[in-house]
C-alpha positions as YAML, in Angstrom:
chain: A
units: angstrom
residues:
- id: 1
  name: UNK
  ca: [99.54, 107.12, 119.72]
- id: 2
  name: UNK
  ca: [101.64, 104.38, 119.28]
- id: 3
  name: UNK
  ca: [105.02, 104.33, 121.00]
- id: 4
  name: UNK
  ca: [108.26, 102.39, 120.05]
- id: 5
  name: UNK
  ca: [109.05, 99.86, 122.65]
- id: 6
  name: UNK
  ca: [112.98, 100.72, 121.97]
- id: 7
  name: UNK
  ca: [112.33, 104.06, 122.57]
- id: 8
  name: UNK
  ca: [113.81, 104.97, 119.07]
- id: 9
  name: UNK
  ca: [114.25, 108.51, 117.76]
- id: 10
  name: UNK
  ca: [115.26, 109.72, 114.52]
- id: 11
  name: UNK
  ca: [118.77, 109.99, 115.72]
- id: 12
  name: UNK
  ca: [119.11, 106.24, 117.02]
- id: 13
  name: UNK
  ca: [117.05, 105.58, 113.38]
- id: 14
  name: UNK
  ca: [120.00, 107.42, 112.19]
- id: 15
  name: UNK
  ca: [122.65, 105.31, 113.78]
- id: 16
  name: UNK
  ca: [120.71, 101.90, 113.42]
- id: 17
  name: UNK
  ca: [120.66, 102.12, 109.60]
- id: 18
  name: UNK
  ca: [124.20, 103.39, 109.35]
- id: 19
  name: UNK
  ca: [125.34, 100.53, 111.08]
- id: 20
  name: UNK
  ca: [123.24, 98.28, 108.81]
- id: 21
  name: UNK
  ca: [124.74, 99.44, 105.81]
- id: 22
  name: UNK
  ca: [128.67, 99.55, 107.21]
- id: 23
  name: UNK
  ca: [127.75, 95.66, 108.20]
- id: 24
  name: UNK
  ca: [125.99, 94.65, 104.77]
- id: 25
  name: UNK
  ca: [128.75, 96.10, 102.55]
- id: 26
  name: UNK
  ca: [131.19, 93.85, 104.81]
- id: 27
  name: UNK
  ca: [129.21, 90.79, 104.88]
- id: 28
  name: UNK
  ca: [128.58, 91.17, 101.01]
- id: 29
  name: UNK
  ca: [132.71, 92.12, 100.06]
- id: 30
  name: UNK
  ca: [133.84, 89.41, 102.40]
- id: 31
  name: UNK
  ca: [131.63, 86.57, 101.03]
- id: 32
  name: UNK
  ca: [133.12, 84.28, 98.58]
- id: 33
  name: UNK
  ca: [131.11, 82.37, 96.24]
- id: 34
  name: UNK
  ca: [131.06, 79.44, 98.20]
- id: 35
  name: UNK
  ca: [130.13, 81.09, 101.38]
- id: 36
  name: UNK
  ca: [127.01, 82.55, 99.16]
- id: 37
  name: UNK
  ca: [125.90, 79.03, 98.02]
- id: 38
  name: UNK
  ca: [125.85, 77.75, 101.64]
- id: 39
  name: UNK
  ca: [122.48, 77.60, 103.46]
- id: 40
  name: UNK
  ca: [121.25, 79.79, 106.13]
- id: 41
  name: UNK
  ca: [120.94, 78.66, 109.74]
- id: 42
  name: UNK
  ca: [117.12, 78.00, 110.18]
- id: 43
  name: UNK
  ca: [115.75, 78.92, 106.87]
- id: 44
  name: UNK
  ca: [115.62, 77.15, 102.97]
- id: 45
  name: UNK
  ca: [117.12, 80.04, 101.96]
- id: 46
  name: UNK
  ca: [121.26, 80.40, 100.80]
- id: 47
  name: UNK
  ca: [123.36, 83.19, 102.24]
- id: 48
  name: UNK
  ca: [122.95, 85.01, 98.87]
- id: 49
  name: UNK
  ca: [119.24, 84.76, 98.94]
- id: 50
  name: UNK
  ca: [119.20, 85.77, 102.65]
- id: 51
  name: UNK
  ca: [121.27, 89.35, 101.72]
- id: 52
  name: UNK
  ca: [119.12, 90.30, 99.29]
- id: 53
  name: UNK
  ca: [115.91, 89.41, 101.49]
- id: 54
  name: UNK
  ca: [117.80, 91.81, 104.25]
- id: 55
  name: UNK
  ca: [117.17, 94.38, 101.18]
- id: 56
  name: UNK
  ca: [114.08, 93.69, 100.31]
- id: 57
  name: UNK
  ca: [113.29, 94.43, 103.88]
- id: 58
  name: UNK
  ca: [114.15, 98.10, 103.92]
- id: 59
  name: UNK
  ca: [112.46, 98.23, 100.07]
- id: 60
  name: UNK
  ca: [109.30, 96.88, 101.96]
- id: 61
  name: UNK
  ca: [109.87, 99.70, 104.31]
- id: 62
  name: UNK
  ca: [109.65, 102.49, 101.87]
- id: 63
  name: UNK
  ca: [106.44, 100.94, 100.50]
- id: 64
  name: UNK
  ca: [104.77, 100.66, 104.41]
- id: 65
  name: UNK
  ca: [105.50, 104.45, 104.67]
- id: 66
  name: UNK
  ca: [103.29, 105.10, 101.92]
- id: 67
  name: UNK
  ca: [100.78, 103.07, 103.26]
- id: 68
  name: UNK
  ca: [100.97, 104.77, 106.97]
- id: 69
  name: UNK
  ca: [101.13, 108.18, 105.88]
- id: 70
  name: UNK
  ca: [97.90, 107.17, 103.97]
- id: 71
  name: UNK
  ca: [95.96, 105.07, 106.40]
- id: 72
  name: UNK
  ca: [97.35, 107.61, 109.10]
- id: 73
  name: UNK
  ca: [94.95, 110.25, 107.50]
- id: 74
  name: UNK
  ca: [92.08, 107.94, 107.63]
- id: 75
  name: UNK
  ca: [89.56, 106.91, 110.52]
- id: 76
  name: UNK
  ca: [91.20, 103.90, 112.19]
- id: 77
  name: UNK
  ca: [88.23, 101.30, 111.16]
- id: 78
  name: UNK
  ca: [90.04, 101.62, 107.28]
- id: 79
  name: UNK
  ca: [93.27, 99.96, 108.32]
- id: 80
  name: UNK
  ca: [91.79, 97.75, 110.71]
- id: 81
  name: UNK
  ca: [89.67, 96.06, 107.85]
- id: 82
  name: UNK
  ca: [92.73, 96.59, 105.37]
- id: 83
  name: UNK
  ca: [95.15, 94.58, 107.77]
- id: 84
  name: UNK
  ca: [92.03, 91.96, 108.22]
- id: 85
  name: UNK
  ca: [92.19, 91.27, 104.78]
- id: 86
  name: UNK
  ca: [96.09, 91.29, 104.31]
- id: 87
  name: UNK
  ca: [96.29, 88.76, 107.37]
- id: 88
  name: UNK
  ca: [93.33, 86.40, 105.26]
- id: 89
  name: UNK
  ca: [96.22, 86.37, 102.45]
- id: 90
  name: UNK
  ca: [98.87, 85.69, 104.80]
- id: 91
  name: UNK
  ca: [99.63, 82.24, 103.26]
- id: 92
  name: UNK
  ca: [100.29, 83.30, 99.59]
- id: 93
  name: UNK
  ca: [102.51, 86.27, 101.20]
- id: 94
  name: UNK
  ca: [104.74, 83.59, 102.66]
- id: 95
  name: UNK
  ca: [105.18, 82.05, 99.44]
- id: 96
  name: UNK
  ca: [105.92, 85.37, 96.94]
- id: 97
  name: UNK
  ca: [108.15, 86.46, 100.09]
- id: 98
  name: UNK
  ca: [110.18, 83.37, 99.64]
- id: 99
  name: UNK
  ca: [110.24, 83.05, 96.14]
- id: 100
  name: UNK
  ca: [110.93, 86.66, 95.72]
- id: 101
  name: UNK
  ca: [114.05, 86.28, 97.51]
- id: 102
  name: UNK
  ca: [115.32, 83.44, 95.78]
- id: 103
  name: UNK
  ca: [114.47, 85.50, 92.09]
- id: 104
  name: UNK
  ca: [115.73, 88.83, 93.69]
- id: 105
  name: UNK
  ca: [119.29, 87.30, 94.46]
- id: 106
  name: UNK
  ca: [119.81, 85.99, 90.96]
- id: 107
  name: UNK
  ca: [119.42, 89.87, 89.71]
- id: 108
  name: UNK
  ca: [120.94, 91.59, 92.52]
- id: 109
  name: UNK
  ca: [124.75, 90.60, 93.63]
- id: 110
  name: UNK
  ca: [127.93, 91.17, 95.17]
- id: 111
  name: UNK
  ca: [128.65, 95.24, 94.51]
- id: 112
  name: UNK
  ca: [125.13, 95.56, 92.54]
- id: 113
  name: UNK
  ca: [123.40, 94.41, 95.67]
- id: 114
  name: UNK
  ca: [125.68, 96.49, 98.24]
- id: 115
  name: UNK
  ca: [124.97, 99.45, 95.76]
- id: 116
  name: UNK
  ca: [121.02, 98.74, 95.71]
- id: 117
  name: UNK
  ca: [121.36, 98.35, 99.73]
- id: 118
  name: UNK
  ca: [123.32, 102.14, 99.78]
- id: 119
  name: UNK
  ca: [120.72, 103.92, 97.80]
- id: 120
  name: UNK
  ca: [117.93, 102.23, 99.58]
- id: 121
  name: UNK
  ca: [119.03, 103.22, 103.16]
- id: 122
  name: UNK
  ca: [120.17, 106.58, 101.73]
- id: 123
  name: UNK
  ca: [116.20, 107.88, 100.42]
- id: 124
  name: UNK
  ca: [115.07, 106.11, 103.80]
- id: 125
  name: UNK
  ca: [117.48, 108.49, 105.80]
- id: 126
  name: UNK
  ca: [116.80, 111.30, 103.48]
- id: 127
  name: UNK
  ca: [112.72, 110.88, 103.87]
- id: 128
  name: UNK
  ca: [113.15, 110.54, 107.65]
- id: 129
  name: UNK
  ca: [115.44, 114.01, 107.96]
- id: 130
  name: UNK
  ca: [112.03, 115.46, 106.29]
- id: 131
  name: UNK
  ca: [109.26, 113.70, 107.89]
- id: 132
  name: UNK
  ca: [107.63, 116.57, 110.83]
- id: 133
  name: UNK
  ca: [106.89, 114.97, 114.25]
- id: 134
  name: UNK
  ca: [103.10, 115.06, 113.45]
- id: 135
  name: UNK
  ca: [103.99, 112.58, 110.30]
- id: 136
  name: UNK
  ca: [106.00, 110.07, 112.45]
- id: 137
  name: UNK
  ca: [103.01, 109.92, 114.54]
- id: 138
  name: UNK
  ca: [100.76, 108.96, 112.21]
- id: 139
  name: UNK
  ca: [99.95, 105.57, 112.49]
- id: 140
  name: UNK
  ca: [97.73, 102.63, 110.93]
- id: 141
  name: UNK
  ca: [96.89, 98.76, 111.95]
- id: 142
  name: UNK
  ca: [99.51, 96.00, 110.97]
- id: 143
  name: UNK
  ca: [98.80, 92.22, 109.76]
- id: 144
  name: UNK
  ca: [100.51, 90.98, 112.66]
- id: 145
  name: UNK
  ca: [100.59, 87.53, 111.37]
- id: 146
  name: UNK
  ca: [102.85, 88.12, 108.33]
- id: 147
  name: UNK
  ca: [106.17, 89.28, 110.63]
- id: 148
  name: UNK
  ca: [106.84, 88.61, 113.92]
- id: 149
  name: UNK
  ca: [108.71, 92.65, 114.36]
- id: 150
  name: UNK
  ca: [104.75, 93.91, 113.30]
- id: 151
  name: UNK
  ca: [102.51, 95.24, 116.08]
- id: 152
  name: UNK
  ca: [99.23, 95.82, 115.93]
- id: 153
  name: UNK
  ca: [99.62, 99.42, 115.59]
- id: 154
  name: UNK
  ca: [102.60, 101.04, 114.15]
- id: 155
  name: UNK
  ca: [103.65, 104.59, 113.77]
- id: 156
  name: UNK
  ca: [105.72, 105.81, 110.82]
- id: 157
  name: UNK
  ca: [108.62, 106.18, 113.11]
- id: 158
  name: UNK
  ca: [108.48, 102.32, 114.29]
- id: 159
  name: UNK
  ca: [107.90, 101.25, 110.33]
- id: 160
  name: UNK
  ca: [111.25, 103.16, 110.07]
- id: 161
  name: UNK
  ca: [112.71, 101.07, 112.98]
- id: 162
  name: UNK
  ca: [111.29, 97.95, 111.69]
- id: 163
  name: UNK
  ca: [113.67, 97.48, 108.60]
- id: 164
  name: UNK
  ca: [116.74, 97.10, 111.10]
- id: 165
  name: UNK
  ca: [114.82, 94.71, 113.27]
- id: 166
  name: UNK
  ca: [114.02, 92.30, 110.52]
- id: 167
  name: UNK
  ca: [117.77, 93.20, 108.92]
- id: 168
  name: UNK
  ca: [119.54, 92.51, 112.48]
- id: 169
  name: UNK
  ca: [117.10, 89.09, 113.08]
- id: 170
  name: UNK
  ca: [118.27, 87.96, 109.66]
- id: 171
  name: UNK
  ca: [121.51, 88.78, 110.22]
- id: 172
  name: UNK
  ca: [121.78, 85.95, 112.53]
- id: 173
  name: UNK
  ca: [120.79, 83.47, 110.79]
- id: 174
  name: UNK
  ca: [123.81, 84.19, 107.93]
- id: 175
  name: UNK
  ca: [126.56, 81.49, 108.12]
- id: 176
  name: UNK
  ca: [128.92, 83.53, 106.25]
- id: 177
  name: UNK
  ca: [132.03, 84.57, 108.04]
- id: 178
  name: UNK
  ca: [131.74, 87.41, 110.35]
- id: 179
  name: UNK
  ca: [132.78, 90.46, 108.48]
- id: 180
  name: UNK
  ca: [135.77, 92.33, 109.24]
- id: 181
  name: UNK
  ca: [134.37, 96.31, 109.85]
- id: 182
  name: UNK
  ca: [136.34, 99.07, 110.40]
...
């Protein structure tokens, strides 16, 4: 079985997603129009585009959960083949990933962006609460060339944790004033 290096469990995932939700809402609420148009640190995205990308990371988690549930029931070789195919398509993935956040930032802004983030986190936590220990241990291979937080093999629990790893990494690239959180 795959293990989570950070020793996460349901309770810690709840806490980290709650923290991400609070931080995200505070960032969106405090950002001015000028702040949102400013470039991020180390990427070609603006702060607005990066905020959408941070939401997108959690949207991807919802899709990855479905894949792990499916491939976790099949022999290991199926997810390994699937992963090899995904790694072969890494270049188009990175282009789509970049452009998708550029377009998504045009549609989801301000309060609408924060509401969508809140709904996604609520849905993920609802699903997490309904998972069994057996389902959380299901695992599959992942395309490690796609994301630095993907590991060769990840469990369903690892995937729930991945969303916040992705969020925290990109939050450090924002060039927004620090939010005032309660």
